[in-house]
C-alpha positions in Angstrom: 0.0 0.0 0.0 1.0 3.6 -0.5 2.5 5.0 2.7 0.4 7.8 4.4 1.7 11.3 4.7 3.6 12.5 7.8 4.9 15.9 8.8 8.5 16.6 7.9 9.5 17.3 11.5 9.2 15.8 15.0 8.1 17.6 18.2 10.8 18.4 20.8 8.8 20.4 23.3 5.1 20.9 24.3 3.2 23.6 26.1 0.1 22.8 28.3 -3.2 24.4 27.4 -6.3 24.4 29.6 -9.9 23.4 28.8 -12.4 25.8 30.3 -16.1 25.6 30.9 -18.7 27.5 28.9 -19.7 29.5 32.1 -16.1 30.6 32.4 -15.9 31.6 28.8 -19.2 33.6 29.0 -17.7 35.6 31.9 -14.3 36.1 30.3 -15.7 37.3 26.9 -18.1 39.7 28.8 -15.2 41.1 30.7 -13.3 41.5 27.4 -16.2 43.6 26.0 -16.8 40.9 23.3 -13.4 41.7 21.7 -11.3 38.6 21.4 -8.1 40.6 21.3 -8.8 41.5 24.9 -8.9 37.9 26.1 -6.0 36.6 28.2 -4.1 33.8 26.3 -4.7 31.3 29.1 -8.4 31.8 28.6 -8.1 30.3 25.1 -7.9 26.6 24.2 -7.0 26.8 20.5 -5.6 30.2 19.5 -6.3 31.1 15.8 -6.3 34.8 16.2 -3.3 35.1 14.0 -0.4 33.1 12.5 1.8 36.2 13.0 4.7 35.5 15.3 2.9 32.5 16.8 4.7 29.7 14.9 7.2 27.2 16.4 10.8 28.0 15.4 13.1 25.2 14.4 16.1 23.9 16.2 18.3 25.6 13.6 16.6 28.9 14.3 17.0 28.5 18.1 20.7 27.7 17.6 21.1 30.7 15.3 19.9 33.0 18.1 22.9 32.0 20.1 25.2 33.6 17.5 23.3 36.9 17.5 25.5 40.0 17.5 23.8 42.8 19.5 26.2 45.5 18.5 24.4 48.9 18.0 26.1 49.5 14.6 27.5 47.1 12.0 26.3 43.9 13.7 27.3 40.7 11.9 23.7 39.5 12.3 22.6 42.3 10.0 25.0 41.3 7.3 24.0 37.6 7.5 20.3 38.7 7.1 21.2 41.1 4.3 23.0 38.3 2.4 19.9 36.0 2.8 17.6 38.7 1.5 19.7 39.4 -1.5 20.0 35.7 -2.3 16.2 34.9 -1.9 14.6 38.1 -3.1 17.3 39.8 -5.2 16.8 43.1 -3.4 20.1 45.0 -2.8 18.8 47.5 -0.2 16.9 46.7 3.0 16.0 48.2 6.4 15.1 45.9 9.3 12.0 46.8 11.3 10.2 45.2 14.3 7.3 44.0 12.2 5.4 44.5 9.0 3.4 47.6 10.0 6.6 49.3 10.9 8.0 48.5 7.5 4.9 50.2 6.0 5.4 53.1 8.3 9.0 53.6 7.1 8.3 53.3 3.4 5.0 55.2 3.3 6.6 58.0 5.2 9.1 58.3 2.4 6.6 57.8 -0.4 3.2 59.2 0.5 1.8 62.7 0.8 -1.7 63.9 1.5 -4.1 63.3 -1.3 -2.2 60.4 -2.9 -3.9 57.3 -4.3 -2.5 53.8 -3.6 -4.4 51.1 -5.5 -4.1 47.4 -4.5 -5.7 44.0 -4.3 -7.5 44.2 -1.0 -5.1 46.2 1.3 -5.0 44.5 4.7 -5.8 46.4 7.9 -2.5 48.0 8.8 -1.7 48.8 5.1 -5.0 50.6 4.6 -4.6 52.2 8.1 -1.2 53.7 7.2 -2.6 55.0 3.9 -5.8 56.5 5.3 -4.0 57.9 8.3 -1.9 60.0 5.9 -5.2 61.2 4.2 -4.6 59.1 1.1 -7.0 56.8 -0.7 -6.7 53.0 -1.1 -9.0 51.9 -4.0 -9.5 48.1 -4.1 -8.8 46.5 -7.4 -9.3 42.8 -6.5 -11.0 40.6 -9.1 -14.8 40.3 -8.6 -14.6 36.5 -8.3 -13.0 36.9 -4.8 -16.5 38.0 -3.5 -18.1 34.6 -4.3 -16.9 32.3 -1.5 -18.2 29.1 -3.1 -16.5 29.7 -6.4 -13.4 27.5 -6.8 -10.6 29.1 -9.0 -6.9 28.5 -8.4 -5.9 32.2 -8.0 -8.7 34.1 -6.3 -6.7 36.9 -4.8 -5.5 38.6 -8.0 -5.4 42.2 -9.2 -8.0 43.1 -11.7 -5.8 44.8 -14.3 -8.7 46.6 -15.9 -9.7 48.2 -12.6 -6.1 49.1 -11.9 -5.7 50.8 -15.2 -8.8 52.8 -14.6 -7.2 54.2 -11.5 -4.0 54.9 -13.4 -6.0 56.8 -16.1 -8.1 58.7 -13.5 -5.2 60.2 -11.6 -1.9 61.8 -12.7 1.2 59.7 -12.1 2.4 62.1 -9.5 -0.6 61.2 -7.3 0.1 57.4 -7.4 3.4 56.8 -5.5 3.1 53.0 -5.8 0.7 50.1 -6.3 0.4 47.5 -3.6 0.1 43.8 -4.6 -0.5 41.6 -1.5 0.6 37.9 -1.7 -1.3 36.0 -0.6 -4.4 38.2 -0.5 -5.3 38.0 3.2 -8.5 40.1 3.2 -9.9 38.0 0.4 -9.4 34.8 2.3 -5.7 34.0 2.1 -6.1 33.5 -1.7 -3.0 33.4 -4.0 -1.9 35.5 -7.0 -0.6 33.8 -10.1 2.8 34.6 -11.6 0.9 35.6 -14.8 -1.0 38.2 -12.7 2.1 39.4 -10.9 3.9 39.9 -14.2 0.8 41.6 -15.7 0.6 44.0 -12.8 4.3 44.8 -13.0 4.1 45.5 -16.8 1.0 47.8 -16.3 2.8 49.7 -13.5 5.9 50.1 -15.6 3.9 51.3 -18.6 2.5 54.1 -16.4 5.8 54.7 -14.6 4.4 53.6 -11.1 6.5 51.5 -8.7 5.2 48.1 -7.7 5.3 47.3 -4.0 4.7 43.7 -3.0 3.2 43.2 0.5 5.0 39.9 1.2 3.9 38.5 4.5 3.0 35.1 2.9 5.2 35.2 -0.1 6.4 31.6 0.3 2.8 30.2 0.5 2.0 32.2 -2.6 5.0 30.6 -4.3 3.8 27.1 -3.2 0.4 27.7 -4.9 2.2 28.9 -8.1 4.2 25.7 -8.1 1.2 23.4 -7.5 -1.4 25.3 -9.6 0.1 27.3 -12.4 1.3 25.7 -15.6 5.0 25.7 -16.2 6.1 25.8 -12.5 5.7 22.3 -11.3 9.4 21.5 -11.8 10.7 24.7 -10.3 11.8 25.0 -6.7 10.1 27.4 -4.3 13.3 29.5 -4.2 13.4 29.8 -8.0 9.7 30.9 -8.0 10.3 33.4 -5.3 13.3 34.9 -7.1 11.1 35.3 -10.3 8.3 36.9 -8.3 10.6 39.6 -7.0 12.1 40.3 -10.4 8.8 42.2 -11.0 8.9 44.2 -7.7 10.5 47.6 -7.1 9.8 47.5 -3.3 8.7 44.9 -0.8 7.4 45.1 2.8 7.2 42.0 4.9 6.0 41.0 8.3 8.6 38.2 8.8 6.4 36.8 11.7 4.5 34.8 9.1 6.6 33.1 6.4 9.9 33.9 8.2 8.6 31.9 11.2 10.0 34.3 13.8 8.3 35.8 16.9 9.1 39.3 15.9 10.6 41.1 12.9 10.1 42.5 9.4 11.8 44.6 6.9 11.4 46.9 3.8 13.6 46.2 0.8 14.0 48.0 -2.5 16.0 48.3 -5.7 16.4 52.1 -5.7 19.3 53.5 -3.8 17.7 57.0 -3.9 14.5 55.6 -2.2 16.7 53.8 0.3 18.4 57.0 1.2 15.0 58.7 1.7 13.7 55.9 3.8 16.8 55.8 6.0 15.8 58.8 8.1 12.4 57.4 8.9 14.0 54.1 9.9 16.3 55.9 12.3 13.4 58.0 13.7 10.9 55.2 14.2 12.8 52.0 14.5 16.5 52.3 15.3 19.9 52.5 13.6 20.1 51.1 10.1 21.8 47.9 11.0 19.3 46.8 13.6 16.1 48.8 13.0 13.6 47.3 15.3 15.3 43.9 15.6 17.7 42.3 18.0 20.7 40.6 16.5 19.5 37.2 17.6 16.1 37.8 15.9 17.9 38.7 12.6 19.9 35.5 12.7 16.7 33.4 13.5 15.0 35.2 10.5 17.8 34.5 8.1 17.5 30.8 8.9 13.7 30.9 8.8 13.6 32.5 5.4 15.9 29.8 4.1 14.0 26.9 5.7 10.5 28.1 4.8 11.3 28.4 1.2 11.5 24.6 0.9 8.6 22.6 -0.5 8.2 20.1 2.3 7.7 22.7 5.1 5.1 24.6 3.0 3.4 21.3 2.0 2.9 20.4 5.7 1.7 23.8 6.7 -0.7 24.3 3.8 -1.8 20.7 3.9 -3.0 21.2 7.5 -5.1 24.1 6.5 -6.6 22.0 3.7 -7.3 19.2 6.1 -9.4 21.6 8.2 -11.2 22.7 5.0 -11.9 19.1 4.0 -13.5 18.5 7.4 -15.7 21.6 7.0 -16.7 20.3 3.6 -17.8 17.0 5.2 -19.9 19.0 7.6 -21.3 21.4 5.0 -19.9 24.5 6.7 -19.3 27.3 4.1 -16.0 29.1 3.9 -14.0 31.0 1.3 -13.0 28.3 -1.2 -10.6 27.0 -2.0 -8.9 26.7 1.4 -6.3 29.5 1.8 -2.6 29.2 2.5 -2.6 30.2 6.1 -6.2 30.1 7.3 -9.7 29.1 6.8 -12.1 32.0 6.3 -15.6 31.1 7.4 -18.4 32.7 5.4 -20.2 34.4 8.3 -23.1 35.7 6.1 -24.0 32.1 5.1 -23.4 30.6 8.6 -25.4 33.3 10.4 -28.0 34.4 7.9 -30.3 36.0 10.5 -27.9 38.5 12.0 -28.2 42.0 10.5 -25.1 43.4 8.9 -25.3 46.4 11.2 -24.8 44.0 14.1 -21.4 42.8 12.8 -22.0 39.3 11.5 -18.4 38.0 11.4 -17.7 39.3 14.9 -20.8 37.5 16.1 -19.6 34.3 14.6 -16.1 34.7 16.3 -17.7 35.2 19.7 -20.0 32.1 19.1 -16.9 30.0 18.2 -15.2 31.1 21.4 -18.2 30.3 23.6 -18.6 27.0 21.9 -15.1 25.6 22.3 -12.7 28.2 23.5 -11.4 28.8 20.0 -10.2 32.3 19.2 -10.4 33.6 15.6 -10.6 37.1 14.2 -13.2 39.1 12.4 -12.4 40.1 8.8 -15.5 42.1 8.2 -17.3 45.3 9.0 -15.5 46.1 12.2 -12.1 45.7 10.5 -13.3 47.6 7.5 -13.5 50.7 9.8 -15.5 53.8 8.9 -15.3 55.8 5.7 -12.7 58.5 6.4 -14.9 61.2 4.8 -18.5 60.3 5.8 -17.6 58.4 9.0 -20.3 55.9 8.1 -19.6 52.2 8.7 -18.2 50.4 5.7 -19.8 47.0 4.9 -17.5 44.9 2.7 -18.9 42.3 0.4 -17.3 39.6 2.5 -18.0 39.0 6.1 -15.3 36.5 7.2 -14.2 34.8 10.4 -10.6 34.0 10.0 -9.1 30.9 11.6 -5.4 31.4 11.2 -3.3 28.3 11.8 0.1 28.9 13.5 2.9 27.0 11.9 4.0 23.7 13.5 1.9 24.4 16.6 -1.3 22.3 16.5 -2.0 18.7 15.5 -4.7 17.4 13.2 -6.7 16.5 16.4 -6.9 20.2 17.1 -8.2 20.7 13.6 -11.0 18.1 14.3 -12.0 20.0 17.4 -12.2 23.3 15.4 -14.3 21.6 12.6 -16.7 20.1 15.1 -17.2 23.4 16.9 -18.0 25.1 13.5 -20.4 22.3 12.7 -22.2 22.8 16.0 -22.7 26.5 15.4 -23.8 25.9 11.8 -26.4 23.4 12.9 -28.0 25.9 15.4 -27.6 28.9 13.0 -31.3 29.7 12.8 -31.4 30.4 16.6 -28.7 33.1 16.4 -30.5 36.3 15.4 -28.7 39.2 17.0 -25.2 40.5 17.3 -23.4 43.5 18.9 -23.2 47.3 18.8 -20.1 49.4 19.3 -19.7 51.1 22.7 -16.2 52.4 22.2 -13.9 52.6 19.1 -10.7 54.4 18.1 -10.7 56.6 14.9 -8.6 54.1 13.0 -7.7 50.4 13.2 -10.6 50.1 15.7 -10.8 46.3 15.6 -7.9 45.9 17.9 -9.4 47.8 20.8 -13.1 48.1 20.1 -15.6 47.5 22.9 -18.9 45.9 22.1 -22.3 45.4 23.8 -24.5 42.4 23.2 -27.9 43.1 21.7 
């Protein structure tokens, strides 16, 4: 018989987690004002809030931390990371930052001015936040197919080139400092972008003289999907595919806490020396000196190893395969989610799971709270709360998709945990008709409100 699949690693250390009662969870979520970010971690059984910084590092990464050089200037750790970035991405200039949103802060400070327009394929929360905070616009040019959660196409996170060109024609080049292409497309359900679309986006940008910035948090997962789904790439390595992707980019930002599999870190990299020199001052102001930015030397060494390890097929196959395993269980139970299963998460279709909750009462957030009450599972809302208010009218924005994201940390949970998650989703789906109300906002901040929002149950 054919041998079954097994993970390409073995477990060296475990961490205890506690099972709570529903009564305890009801009290804890009430105290947290129905915001799952405000829960204590020991009040959570299975934590799917994010895959950012929550993965298990390898023995090679832990060993690399012991070689970390904590010199303020000129640390050898910086140069080891620089060499890795040049080798994998082909980017000659980079600035280390403490995470992805810090990389955005540095580069957008150098690029953006009030009134600018930065188109993209579903900017994620911090990206849009940094853009709108600077009184700029972030038009969404994602393909329309992304809004149909039950449609199965291989590259559902792509840029609609016709929409993008409309933006280019509408505004003068001086008003468009860059285009942001996010791989994979998190807001649309962790959906990948094909090499054909990356190439097409780059060609369109160059035709209009506009730099292409790739938001790269899950670049390796996107490369995996190109290898397994796009014609002509099956025989290429992940590293070869990554190198081709970044041939088309002028700038990249990355939260290395995802595909770099580190607890903290990120960077911005670019081809232009002139832009690098402009960005340097903001790196020093916001993050630290150029050769450490927001990172310790030990974290830079762990990241250099993580980038190398996680651009290998077996590691990605295990990680993405576990997400698919959860999706297959949900298929068996009939629970709707954004199909096909994403690279880092399952995105539950909250509108279909809770059809009786009005959109004004935050459908996806209601589903996330129900999942926590059901089994102590913490996910995150990718819906109307995250979408924030329109910066001009201050009215709530109601996106086409109301999703509850279940982000799977790398090498942390077993398939038995996936079975618990799927069973909890099934239980909620089976009693969906009885869930008819959600929440209202009692407190919110003017921007990125989802992190600190306080809610009242209706």
